[in-house]
VOGU-3710 file (C-alpha; in Angstrom, 3 decimals, decimal comma):
1> xxxxxxxxxx> 57,650/124,996/48,063  55,460/123,337/50,811  53,672/119,955/49,054  50,031/119,096/50,422  47,589/116,214/49,984  44,103/115,853/50,301  42,152/113,231/52,361  38,635/112,573/51,676  36,185/111,735/54,225  32,427/110,949/54,117
11> xxxxxxxxxx> 30,255/113,033/56,294  26,485/113,118/56,569  25,142/115,343/53,536  28,020/114,679/51,549  31,729/114,565/50,920  34,137/116,834/53,108  37,753/117,277/51,427  40,514/118,294/54,066  43,955/119,303/53,107  46,748/117,566/55,030
21> xxxxxxxxxx> 50,454/118,988/54,843  53,290/116,686/53,636  55,074/116,984/57,338  51,546/115,749/58,946  51,519/112,654/56,665  55,116/111,752/57,561  54,539/112,035/61,006  51,571/109,793/60,755  53,424/107,249/58,996  56,296/107,206/61,423
31> xxxxxxxxxx> 54,145/106,877/64,388  52,220/103,692/62,712  55,914/102,016/62,346  57,020/102,749/65,542  57,610/99,471/67,754  55,867/99,528/71,304  57,834/101,429/74,020  59,190/99,141/76,577  58,551/100,657/80,206  61,627/102,195/81,296
41> xxxxxxxxxx> 61,536/100,260/84,693  61,795/97,036/82,747  64,639/98,133/80,822  66,642/98,947/83,785  65,938/95,873/85,648  67,195/94,008/82,235  70,292/96,019/82,333  71,090/95,552/85,849  70,575/91,793/85,578  73,004/91,757/82,744
51> xxxxxxxxxx> 75,528/93,896/84,423  75,430/91,774/87,639  76,189/88,505/85,601  79,151/90,167/83,883  80,478/91,336/87,168  79,881/87,693/88,831  81,546/86,048/85,946  84,561/88,405/86,189  84,987/88,021/89,786  84,961/84,244/89,481
61> xxxxxxxxxx> 87,633/84,442/86,822  89,706/86,739/89,363  89,214/84,489/92,204  90,189/81,107/90,057  92,908/83,054/88,554  94,248/84,062/92,136  93,810/80,346/93,916  95,375/78,909/90,608  98,720/80,430/90,784  101,933/79,825/92,841
71> xxxxxxxxxx> 102,635/82,007/95,937  105,004/84,297/93,900  102,734/85,082/91,364  99,691/84,982/93,547  101,416/87,637/95,682  101,612/89,731/92,425  98,271/89,407/91,402  97,158/90,720/94,765  99,289/93,309/95,261  97,791/94,506/91,897
81> xxxxxxxxxx> 94,337/94,020/92,867  94,167/95,264/96,322  96,009/98,015/98,381  98,982/96,547/100,395  98,341/99,051/103,175  94,517/97,664/103,794  93,674/96,684/107,173  91,135/93,992/106,317  91,909/90,193/106,895  90,239/87,264/105,984
91> xxxxxxxxxx> 90,923/84,566/108,825  89,500/81,550/107,233  89,406/80,443/103,825  86,010/78,751/104,480  84,188/81,291/105,888  85,592/84,826/105,587  82,983/86,042/108,247  83,902/83,524/110,854  85,387/84,256/114,074  89,275/83,906/114,570
101> xxxxxxxxxx> 90,183/80,243/115,044  91,742/79,062/118,508  93,350/76,109/117,297  96,589/77,461/117,794  97,952/79,647/120,441  100,998/82,226/120,112  103,288/83,521/122,439  105,962/86,162/122,020  108,680/87,062/124,379  111,698/89,491/124,056
111> xxxxxxxxxx> 115,117/88,434/124,718  117,480/89,752/127,581  119,112/92,310/125,458  120,534/95,498/126,470  121,286/97,631/123,482  120,422/101,155/122,637  116,743/102,256/122,499  115,300/105,475/121,008  112,163/107,384/121,910  109,802/110,012/120,057
121> xxxxxxxxxx> 109,743/111,490/123,494  112,135/113,605/125,476  113,453/113,404/129,132  112,331/116,569/130,273  111,584/116,732/133,937  113,779/116,801/136,634  112,573/113,527/138,350  113,039/111,672/134,902  116,418/113,293/134,544  117,563/111,857/137,856
131> xxxxxxxxxx> 116,938/108,465/136,859  119,718/108,829/134,680  121,921/111,360/135,914  122,193/109,192/139,101  122,724/105,406/139,465  119,404/103,945/138,038  117,425/100,873/139,482  115,760/98,626/137,542  112,331/99,800/138,969  113,316/103,454/137,952
141> xxxxxxxxxx> 114,230/102,163/134,437  110,898/100,579/134,138  108,892/103,650/135,143  111,038/105,589/132,953  110,515/103,208/130,040  106,594/103,304/130,390  106,561/107,020/129,866  109,347/106,901/127,068  107,632/104,220/125,098  111,290/103,305/123,585
151> xxxxxxxxxx> 112,245/101,244/120,499  115,191/99,317/119,864  117,598/100,757/117,774  119,148/98,349/114,542  117,813/95,264/115,676  116,548/93,028/118,426  115,980/89,261/119,197  112,789/87,576/120,460  111,081/83,976/120,546  107,733/82,978/118,866
161> xxxxxxxxxx> 106,158/80,143/120,673  103,485/78,574/118,479  101,521/75,676/119,803  98,714/73,535/118,883  95,729/73,918/121,649  93,190/72,039/119,480  91,959/68,239/119,572  93,243/67,459/116,326  96,657/68,068/114,174  97,175/71,326/112,375
171> xxxxxxxxxx> 100,024/72,051/109,899  101,479/75,394/110,046  102,635/76,726/106,835  104,133/80,223/107,285  104,683/82,655/109,862  104,543/86,061/107,965  105,724/89,727/109,345  103,512/91,993/108,190  104,662/95,645/107,962  102,008/98,206/109,393
181> xxxxxxxxxx> 104,383/101,282/109,317  107,656/102,683/107,437  108,986/105,937/108,089  111,969/107,620/108,839  114,077/106,777/111,870  113,536/108,309/115,315  115,698/111,066/115,984  114,179/112,700/118,951  115,972/110,825/122,105  118,540/107,758/122,171
191> xxxxxxxxxx> 119,635/106,396/125,173  122,958/104,481/124,257  124,283/102,287/125,614  122,474/100,348/128,407  124,735/97,597/128,674  126,317/94,741/126,640  124,610/92,224/124,153  124,297/88,856/125,326  125,739/86,144/122,874  122,717/84,163/121,684
201> xxxxxxxxxx> 122,485/81,302/118,957  119,731/82,736/116,206  118,440/80,294/113,825  116,127/82,518/112,272  116,891/86,129/110,834  114,493/88,760/109,652  115,606/91,743/107,508  113,104/94,437/108,004  114,859/96,690/105,241  112,957/94,283/102,588
211> xxxxxxxxxx> 109,850/95,499/101,221  108,396/91,899/102,090  110,530/90,412/105,058  110,711/86,947/105,449  111,991/84,755/108,310  115,283/83,304/106,724  117,923/80,490/107,515  121,215/80,604/105,866  119,786/83,350/103,551  116,842/81,434/102,269
221> xxxxxxxxxx> 112,993/81,801/103,595  112,459/79,366/106,373  108,967/78,108/105,447  110,015/77,842/101,509  109,079/74,088/100,715  108,571/73,155/104,629  106,239/73,352/107,301  105,655/72,517/111,057  103,132/69,566/111,722  102,064/69,964/115,193
231> xxxxxxxxxx> 100,059/67,061/117,097  97,650/68,243/119,940  99,405/69,943/122,839  102,865/70,292/120,682  104,583/73,384/119,316  107,976/74,723/118,163  109,782/77,696/119,037  111,328/80,265/116,911  114,325/82,537/118,044  114,337/85,530/115,826
241> xxxxxxxxxx> 117,066/87,856/115,075  115,466/90,942/113,816  117,667/93,713/112,134  116,921/97,145/110,552  120,440/98,164/108,728  118,780/101,128/107,267  117,774/104,907/108,811  114,145/103,819/109,065  111,327/103,291/111,606  109,377/99,971/111,408
251> xxxxxxxxxx> 106,272/98,450/112,943  104,830/95,050/112,175  102,794/92,113/113,332  103,063/88,655/112,507  100,487/86,309/110,942  100,762/82,764/111,367  99,084/80,678/108,392  98,019/77,150/109,308  95,691/74,301/107,666  93,452/72,493/110,139
261> xxxxxxxxxx> 92,623/68,655/109,891  89,734/69,459/107,240  92,058/71,114/105,138  90,766/74,452/105,649  93,426/77,346/105,585  93,379/79,976/108,471  95,213/82,920/109,740  96,214/83,852/113,162  97,298/87,763/113,461  99,705/88,308/116,390
271> xxxxxxxxxx> 99,965/91,921/117,839  103,196/93,260/119,562  103,034/91,992/123,156  103,695/95,326/124,382  106,837/95,047/126,271  108,515/98,110/127,612  110,433/98,529/124,613  108,544/96,923/122,101  108,944/93,662/120,143  107,440/94,223/116,686
281> xxxxxxxxxx> 109,124/98,082/116,579  112,581/99,023/115,359  114,274/102,070/114,306  117,423/102,290/112,434  120,746/104,047/114,048  121,303/107,746/113,052  124,556/109,780/113,503  125,165/110,707/117,113  124,532/114,577/115,867  121,091/113,928/114,367
291> xxxxxxxxxx> 119,285/113,251/117,565  117,821/116,013/119,676  118,707/114,533/122,790  121,530/111,882/123,068  122,144/110,027/126,879  125,208/108,194/127,223  127,372/106,821/129,867  129,282/109,536/131,910  132,913/108,298/131,315  134,333/110,666/134,041
301> xxxxxxxxxx> 132,373/108,731/136,596  134,204/105,405/136,257  133,024/104,201/139,960  129,128/104,312/139,099  127,011/103,631/136,201  125,305/106,901/135,726  124,366/108,870/132,496  124,825/112,105/131,030  122,943/114,435/128,376  125,802/115,276/125,654
311> xxxxxxxxxx> 125,286/118,551/123,882  125,599/118,650/120,239  129,145/120,350/120,636  130,449/117,322/122,606  129,035/114,775/120,353  130,845/116,164/117,573  133,913/116,334/119,305  133,838/112,784/120,556  132,579/111,408/116,884  135,773/113,345/115,508
321> xxxxxxxx> 137,851/111,703/117,908  136,511/108,395/117,625  136,434/107,629/121,510  133,860/107,570/123,863  130,457/106,194/124,172  128,998/108,402/121,387  128,858/105,966/118,052  130,281/107,365/114,669
//
């Protein structure tokens, strides 16, 4: 049953009675009790301000957490928050948008080694093959290397010279190898061997098979608990033996971390100096039968230094016999 009520209104000439339904009466009561509506734009502005304040507080807590941790724990937190393959780098703690500092200068020179090299390119033209099939000269090798863009195999050696070129002292706190590519070892072309490896005293080692490689000395990180303080015009030299005992290919660059005389931290990224063979590129060595092209010394011509393109059958035979220039 539907309920109804009557309202009385005074009109000219008498009283008029109007019936009002129960639903209409409840609707009017609810409207009288409803608070004034807040404009939507104002509500959105209030919500945006609150969200911004909360995010700013969270960011401050994260920054405080990272900067307050030790180096090991700090790296763990940083790796968890940021993609390890990100290419962005902060060059200065004082001003992330500042230009790279010129307080230090870094030079890298590849040591004179003559180990095997690998390339993702093949020696295909008769002119390039002639460089290897005849007695090559240093000039012809250089031209061929520029075309092949080869990589040292298993290891190489180089010098890192860091010099303070500013007018104030700086303190170098770390030199970090930063991996930019890790993939399978190159299996296209190998030229092996090119000569003997020179004996050199190597004070710093770099094992690139580690996920986060460091320069080490006697198995311990070289910059752990120590640093190099450089007076204006002074520097230091690291002689590095980099090794890659796995069947991987690795590219990397160096990052030199230092503190200036004002206490501000900076980082300088050092790219590959683009030597013919490349300094910051290494490929692990594979079984001789895994390469598409294998160039080795032609043992049938002992009176001159020429090369031979070994067939897969010859490589398997040399490997099984354990003799010749083809590695096992």
